[in-house]
N, C-alpha and C positions, 0 to 999 in steps of 0.2 A: 504494500500500500504506500502511496506517495506520502512522504514525511512532510509535516508542516514546517514552515520557516518562522524564525523569530521576527517580531515586529514591535516597535514601540507604539504605545497606544494612546491616547487621549484625543480621540477624534469624535466628531458627531456621527450620528447614524447615517449610512450611505443611502443613495437613491436606489430604487428598485430597478436595476439594470436588466438587460435581456440575457437569457440563458438558452443555449442550444443543447438539449440533452442528447448525447450520442449513444449511451448504453445504460441499461438498467439490468442488474443481475442479482441472483440470490444464491445463498448456500445455507444448508441446515447447520444449526449450531447446538452443541450440548456443553453445558458448563456445570461441573459438579459443585454442590454446596458444601461448605465447611461443616454444616450441621443441618438437620431437617428444619424446614420452614413449615410451621403448623398454625392454621387458623381454625375457626369453627366451621369453615367451608371446605378446606382442603389441606393436604399435606404434599410437600415437594421435597425431594432429595437431590434434584438437579434441575437446571433450567434447560428446557427444550425450546428452541426458537429458531429464528432465521436472521442472518446478517444480509444486509442489502448494500450493494455498491452501485453508485450512480456516477457516470462520467459525463463531463461537459466538454464541448469544444475547447481546445487549449490545454488539453491534458490535465484538467482539474477533476479530482475525484472526491466524492462525498460518501460517507458511511452512515447507515442507520441500522436499527435492529428492532426485533419484535419477539415477544415470548408467547408460547402456547398457553392460553389461559381459558380453559374450558369453563371455569366457574364464574368468570367475569365477562369476557367479551365473546365467548363461545368459539374462539378461533383455535385452529390446530396448526402444526408446522405445515402440513399439506395445504390447508386453506390459505395460509399466509402466502406461501410460494405461488399458489395458483392465482391469487388476486394480484400480486406484484408482477408476475411474469405474463399475466393475461391482460385484463382491462387497463391496469395502470401503465404497463409498458406500451401497450397499443395507443394509449392516449398521449403519452409523453415523448417517446423516442422519435427523434427526427424533427421535432418542433422547436421553434424559437419563441420563447415566452418570457414575460417578466416573472419574478419570483411569486408574486401574488397570483398571477394567472396560472402558473404551474401548480401552486398549492390548491387552487380551485379545481383545476383539472383532476388532480388526485382525489379530492373529496367527492367529486361528481362522477368518477369513473365507475363506481359500483355502489351498491347498497351495503351498509354494515361494514365489516372488515376494518374496524377502527385501528387495531394494532398494526395491520399491514399498511394502512394509510399513514400512520404516524411514522413508521420506519422509512417510507419513501419521503415524507415531508422533512424529516430530520436530515436525511441524506441530501435533499435539495438545499436546505439551509446551511449544511456543512460545506457543500461545494460552492454555494453562493458567497459565503463569507470568506472562504479560502481564496476564491477568485478576486475578491476585493482586497486581499492581503491583510485581513483583520480577524481577530478572534470573534467567534459568534456573538459573545456577550457584548462586544463593542459594536458589531454590525447591527445589533438590536437596540443600540442606543445607550448601553451601559459602559462600565469601566472595569478593567481587570483588577483594580485595587480592592474591590469589595470582596466580602466573604459571607457565607451563610452557615448557620449552625444546624446540623441535622440531629435527629434523635436516633436511637438504636432500638430495633424491634426485639421484644422478648416473645418467643413463640408460645402458643398455648400448650400447656402440659401439666405435669404434676407440680404442685406448689414448690417443693424443694428444688426441683430442676429449674423452674423459672427463677427462683431466688438466686441460684448459682449463675444463671445466664445474666441476671441483673448485675450481680457483683462483677462479673467479667467485663460487661459493657462499661460499668463505672470505672474500673481499673484501666480501661483503654481510652478514657477521656470523655465518654458520653455522659452528659449531665441530665439529659431528657430521655426517658425510657418510654417507648410505645408498647403497651401491654396488650397482647391478643387475648380476648375473652369471648364469651358468648355461647358456651355450651350449657351451663347451668348457673344461674345468677347467684345462688347461695354459695356454690363452690367457687365462683369468681371472687366473691368477697373474701373468702379464705385465702385465695391466691394473693390478693392485694395486700392483706394484712401481713403475710409472710414476706412479700416483696418489700414492704415498707420497713420492716424490721431489718432486712438484709441490706438495703440501701436507703437509709433514713434521710439523706440529703438530696436525693434525686427528685426531679419533677416528673410527673406521669401524664401521658396521653393514653387514653383507654380506647380500644377498638373492639367492639362486639361483633363486627362483620355481620350485621343483620340478625344476630342470634337471640335478641330479647324481644319480648312483647313490650308494648308501651307501658303497661302496668309494671312489669318487671324492671324496665329501665328507670322509671320514676322512683320506684322503691330503692333500687340499688344506688342511684346517683344521690338521692336525698339522704340515704344512710351515710354515704361518703362525705357529703357536705356537713352533716351533723357531727361527724367524727373529726372534721378538720383534715381529711386526707388531701394531700396536695395534687389535685387533678387540674391540669390546664384545660382539657377538653375531653369530650366523649364523641367518638366517631361512629357514625352509622349504627345506632343501637337497634334499630327496627328494620323490617324488610324494606327493600329499596322501592318497591312500587306503592307502598302504603305511606303516602305523604301525610295523611291525616294522623297516623300514629306518630310519625316523626315530629309533626307540629305540636302534638299534645305533649310530648316529652320536652320539646324546646320551651313551651309555655310554662311548664310545671317546675322547672329547676333553674337554679342560678348558673350552674356550670355551662359553658358554651357547648352547643351541640353542632357537630360538623356533619354535613352530608358528603358521602363518598360515592357508594354505588348508585345513589339516587340522582347523581348529576354527571352527565356525560356530554350534553349538548347545550348550546345557548338557550334553547327552549326549556330544557330541564332547569337551568339556573333561574330563568325568569319565573317559572312556575313556583320554584322554591321561595323566591323573593315574594311573589304575590301572596302565597299562602302562609308566610312567616314560618316555614317548616324547619329552618335551621339558622344558626348564627354565623356559620362559616361554611366554605366550600373547599373540598379537596379536589384539586385539578390533577389529572394524570394524562400525559400525552397519549398513552395507549387507549384510554377511554374516549377521548374527544377527537382523536385523529391527527394530532400534530401540533406544531408550535403556533401557527396562526389561530387555530381553534382555541388553544390554551390562553392566548392573549385576549381573545374575545371573552372568555369566561372570567378572566381576571378583571377585565374592564367592567363587566356586569357586577361582579362582587364589589368592586370599589365604588361604583355609582350608587349601589344599594346600601352601602355602609356595612357590608358583610366582611368578615375576616376571610383570608385566603391562604391556603397551604398548597404547595406543590408536592405531590408524592409520586409513587411509581409502583408498578407491579414488581414481582421478582423477575427482573429483566437484565439482558446483557449490558455491558458498560456503556456503549454508545448512547443508549436510551437515557441512562442516568446522567451522563455528561451533558446531554442536550438540556435536561431539566435543570441542572446546576447553572449552566450558562443563562438560561431564561430567568431563573430566580434572581441571579445577581443583576441582570439587566432591568428587572421590573420590581421596584421597591414596594409596590402594592401587594406583592406576594410575600407576606410577612413571616410565614412559617414553612419549614422544610422537613420533609420525611424522605430522605434520599440515601438510605443505608444499603440498598439492595446489592450494589456491586461489592460491598464488603463481605457479603455472604458467599461470593463465588470464588472458588479455588481454581483460577485459570490465568497463568502468566502470559498467555498468547495475545491478549488484548490489554492495553494499558493506556495511560494518559487521559486526556479530556479534562481532568481536574486533579487537584492535590488535596489529600486529607491530612490535617494536623489535629489529632484528637477528634473532636466532633465538628471541626470547622473545615469547610470546603472552599477552595479558591480555584480560579482558573489560571492558566498560564498565558503567556504572550504569544503562543503558537497560533497560527491562523486556523480558521474553521473551528471545529470541535477540538482539534489537537489530539485525536485518537491515533495510537500506533497499533498496528496488527502485525502478526508474524507473516510477512510477505503479502502478496495479493490474496485476498480471500478466495478468489476463484482458482488459484493455483493449487490449493489444497483444501481438503474437506475438514472444516473445523467442527467436527462432530465426534 
């Protein structure tokens, strides 16, 4: 893969110049995890996904990625490859378009397939900013001097195992722990008490992954509030399609409630705002279809006075790097949940950002700044 070059930065956002897409290709990817990732909805021991390469005229290459996420987007490795190599490639390759036009072409190329669309959209943005000679965060209007603080996820499991994972994360410099819950709310309260004893200085974000009813969520969160448990927010406590339940929880508790699975599109965001269903939105590129769509969601949240976090699925590093660049470029994205790449045991893909404890910064390399072991198309990264 073409290596990015060093550039000094402090420039305004560039204009949306013309791009001629010469090639779009995919390769299956498998990355083992350092430990199982467990939620109330699924368990993963490895990331199965797809890496995307996009070449522009002028020998400029962009990279994107997507993960198989049956439980969230309904996409598989096969469906991602089919969407990218079929309608997206047919719509893009050989055409000269502005970045915004190209992003729109990807979004309109087929129905659904949000992770596949995000992979191509990220590759477009990577190539576009590399062609401009700027890091993506600068091309989006930001500066490389900024940093963001991510949390570290503690998988759902036995309380003592979760406590040990919390201690390990704290020792690695993470001060905010995202705790996976949602199987049984009584048991969840036990898990949290043991975690609090194990890491008493930590701040907690709780994620039930749709696992509670509205009544259970209200009882659980109210109990935590009464006990003084240090909860920053509770993410998606109730089923994603039941905005009435989500709104009931939001109205009944003081703790900020964040919509995750309930928000994927601007229409979803507007409906959440209209119904007062959440205090915050969790934006994920794989849910919404890419960087442009994520910016639209962030703008809606800001206009409505809602808090905004950028998160990710358990995805390959290019996806996480794109989210880091976007978060640094957009101050309205106030919270970050981008620990996924730290779970992957794979030295073949590196760069994109640098982690110091819980703090993530981007480099001065152009584009995303991702390095891979040779051209992804020369070898099968699976």
